[in-house]
C-alpha positions as CSV (number, residue, x, y, z in Angstrom):
1,M,-11.6,4.5,18.6
2,K,-13.3,7.3,19.8
3,T,-11.4,9.6,17.7
4,L,-12.0,7.6,14.5
5,A,-15.8,7.5,15.4
6,N,-15.8,11.2,16.2
7,H,-14.3,11.9,12.8
8,Q,-16.8,9.5,11.2
9,L,-14.1,7.4,9.8
10,I,-15.5,4.5,11.3
11,K,-19.1,3.4,12.7
12,V,-19.0,1.5,16.1
13,V,-22.0,-0.8,16.3
14,P,-22.4,-2.3,19.7
15,Q,-23.4,-6.0,20.1
16,A,-24.9,-7.7,22.9
17,G,-22.5,-10.4,24.6
18,A,-20.0,-10.0,21.7
19,P,-17.6,-7.5,20.5
20,N,-18.3,-4.1,18.9
21,L,-18.6,-4.4,14.9
22,L,-16.4,-1.5,13.3
23,V,-17.9,-0.4,10.1
24,L,-15.3,1.5,7.6
25,M,-16.7,5.1,6.4
26,D,-15.5,7.1,3.6
27,E,-12.1,8.5,4.1
28,S,-13.4,12.0,3.4
29,G,-15.4,11.8,7.0
30,N,-19.0,12.6,5.3
31,G,-20.4,10.0,7.2
32,T,-21.2,7.9,4.3
33,P,-20.1,4.1,4.2
34,Y,-16.8,3.1,2.5
35,T,-17.0,2.1,-1.1
36,P,-13.7,0.7,-2.5
37,P,-12.2,2.9,-5.2
38,S,-12.8,0.5,-8.1
39,K,-16.5,-0.3,-7.2
40,A,-17.1,3.6,-6.9
41,Y,-15.5,4.3,-10.0
42,T,-17.4,2.0,-12.0
43,Q,-20.6,2.9,-10.6
44,A,-20.2,6.8,-10.8
45,G,-23.0,7.9,-12.9
46,L,-22.9,10.1,-15.9
47,G,-22.9,13.9,-15.8
48,A,-21.0,16.5,-13.4
49,G,-21.7,14.6,-10.4
50,G,-20.4,11.2,-12.0
51,S,-17.0,12.8,-13.1
52,I,-16.5,14.2,-9.9
53,Q,-17.2,11.1,-7.8
54,R,-14.8,9.2,-11.1
55,E,-12.0,11.5,-10.2
56,R,-12.3,11.0,-6.3
57,N,-11.8,7.2,-7.0
58,V,-8.6,7.4,-9.2
59,Y,-5.8,5.8,-7.6
60,F,-2.2,4.7,-9.1
61,R,0.4,2.0,-8.1
62,L,3.2,2.4,-6.3
63,S,6.5,0.3,-7.4
64,S,7.3,-2.7,-5.2
65,Q,10.9,-1.5,-5.7
66,L,10.3,1.2,-3.0
67,W,9.8,-1.5,-0.6
68,V,12.2,-4.1,-1.4
69,Q,15.3,-1.7,-2.1
70,G,14.1,0.2,1.1
71,D,13.5,3.7,-0.1
72,I,10.1,4.2,1.4
73,Q,11.1,3.3,4.7
74,Q,13.8,6.0,4.6
75,L,11.5,8.6,3.6
76,N,9.6,10.7,6.5
77,G,6.3,12.5,6.4
78,P,7.4,15.4,3.6
79,G,9.5,12.8,1.5
80,L,6.5,10.5,1.4
81,V,3.9,13.5,0.6
82,M,6.0,14.8,-2.2
83,L,6.6,11.3,-3.7
84,L,2.5,10.6,-3.7
85,I,1.9,14.2,-4.9
86,L,4.7,13.7,-7.9
87,L,3.2,10.1,-8.5
88,A,-0.3,11.6,-8.8
89,E,0.6,14.4,-10.9
90,Q,2.9,12.3,-13.6
91,G,0.2,10.0,-14.2
92,G,2.7,6.8,-13.7
93,D,4.5,7.3,-16.6
94,G,7.6,9.0,-15.6
95,A,6.8,12.3,-17.2
96,E,7.9,15.5,-16.2
97,V,6.1,17.7,-13.6
98,W,6.4,21.3,-12.8
99,F,4.2,23.4,-10.5
100,S,3.3,26.6,-10.0
101,T,4.6,28.2,-7.0
102,A,1.5,30.5,-6.2
103,A,-0.9,27.4,-7.0
104,F,0.9,24.5,-5.3
105,P,0.0,25.4,-1.4
106,A,-3.7,26.1,-2.6
107,R,-3.8,22.6,-4.4
108,Y,-1.9,20.5,-1.9
109,H,-2.1,22.5,1.2
110,I,1.2,21.6,2.3
111,S,3.9,24.6,3.3
112,A,7.1,25.6,1.0
113,S,9.2,24.0,3.7
114,T,7.5,20.9,3.6
115,R,7.8,20.8,-0.2
116,A,11.4,21.8,0.0
117,E,11.9,19.1,2.6
118,G,10.3,16.3,0.9
119,T,12.4,17.4,-2.4
120,R,15.6,17.2,-0.7
121,Q,14.9,13.6,0.6
122,L,13.9,12.1,-2.5
123,R,16.7,13.8,-4.6
124,A,19.0,12.5,-1.7
125,L,17.9,9.0,-2.2
126,H,18.1,9.4,-6.0
127,L,14.4,9.1,-6.5
128,L,13.9,12.2,-8.0
129,S,15.9,14.6,-10.6
130,V,15.0,18.3,-10.5
131,E,16.2,20.5,-13.7
132,R,15.7,24.0,-14.1
133,H,14.1,24.8,-17.8
134,P,14.0,28.5,-19.4
135,L,10.5,29.8,-19.9
136,A,9.8,31.2,-23.3
137,A,10.5,35.1,-23.6
138,R,7.8,37.5,-24.1
139,S,6.8,38.4,-27.5
140,N,8.8,41.4,-27.6
141,P,11.8,41.1,-25.1
142,T,13.8,43.8,-24.2
143,V,17.5,44.0,-22.3
144,F,15.9,44.5,-19.1
145,D,13.8,41.3,-18.9
146,T,14.8,38.7,-16.2
147,R,15.5,35.2,-17.5
148,R,12.5,33.4,-16.0
149,R,12.9,29.6,-15.2
150,R,10.9,26.6,-13.7
151,S,11.6,23.9,-12.0
152,V,11.0,20.4,-13.8
153,Y,10.6,17.0,-11.4
154,R,11.0,13.8,-12.9
155,L,10.9,10.5,-10.6
156,R,13.5,8.2,-11.2
157,G,14.5,4.6,-10.4
158,P,12.4,2.7,-8.1
159,A,10.0,5.8,-7.5
160,L,8.5,5.1,-11.0
161,A,5.3,3.3,-11.4
162,P,5.6,-0.3,-12.6
163,D,6.6,0.1,-16.3
164,K,5.3,-1.8,-19.1
165,E,8.5,-4.3,-19.0
166,M,7.8,-5.2,-15.4
167,L,4.2,-5.5,-15.6
168,A,4.9,-7.6,-18.9
169,R,7.2,-9.9,-16.5
170,L,4.7,-10.1,-13.7
171,A,1.5,-11.0,-16.3
172,P,0.9,-15.0,-16.5
173,A,2.9,-16.4,-19.5
174,P,0.7,-17.3,-22.5
175,L,-0.2,-21.1,-22.4
176,K,1.9,-23.0,-25.3
177,K,-0.1,-25.4,-27.5
178,T,1.8,-28.6,-27.5
179,P,1.4,-30.7,-30.3
180,R,-0.4,-33.8,-29.7
181,A,1.3,-37.1,-30.3
182,K,-0.3,-39.0,-33.3
183,K,-1.8,-42.3,-32.5
184,S,-0.2,-44.9,-34.1
185,R,-2.3,-46.9,-36.8
186,T,-0.4,-49.9,-36.9
187,T,-2.0,-53.1,-35.9
188,P,-0.2,-55.2,-33.5
189,R,1.6,-58.5,-34.9
190,M,0.0,-61.7,-34.0
191,G,2.5,-64.9,-33.8
192,T,3.2,-66.6,-36.7
């Protein structure tokens, strides 16, 4: 508890005669109270500050199939980190993703070996395909130009965020209108 409090991730409020009260603080460690992402996103103001606030509070869904099929339990740190990076980059729709080798470490602050090990784990579990795509040649190529290629990543199977078909199955079924039975307008017969 002291470590979390020292990093301003929780606030410990002593209460006389009762257990301490733990208050969640913002995950950035800046000492501000925690706000659920959906609330922070909708309360973000206009302008640059609001844009930054909205960007900080965008989140995405993981497919339940990662747990059901046991894939997520087989990933260790590098595999999980690369899965989350790829999910964030592809926007949940299974799009192809590529990274600049120069910009990747600066953006995500993970080493090349962590990236390589995470990619290896995801490929071994058939959660990721990696293809080499050629880059366009310069406008005036020569015979001495090297053929440049980039690695393109695409999540597969249970690593993909829930697709529209799956979401449609989970959505509540629309209420069906059943025809009302018409009341009989016949009068009962009296004994003759």
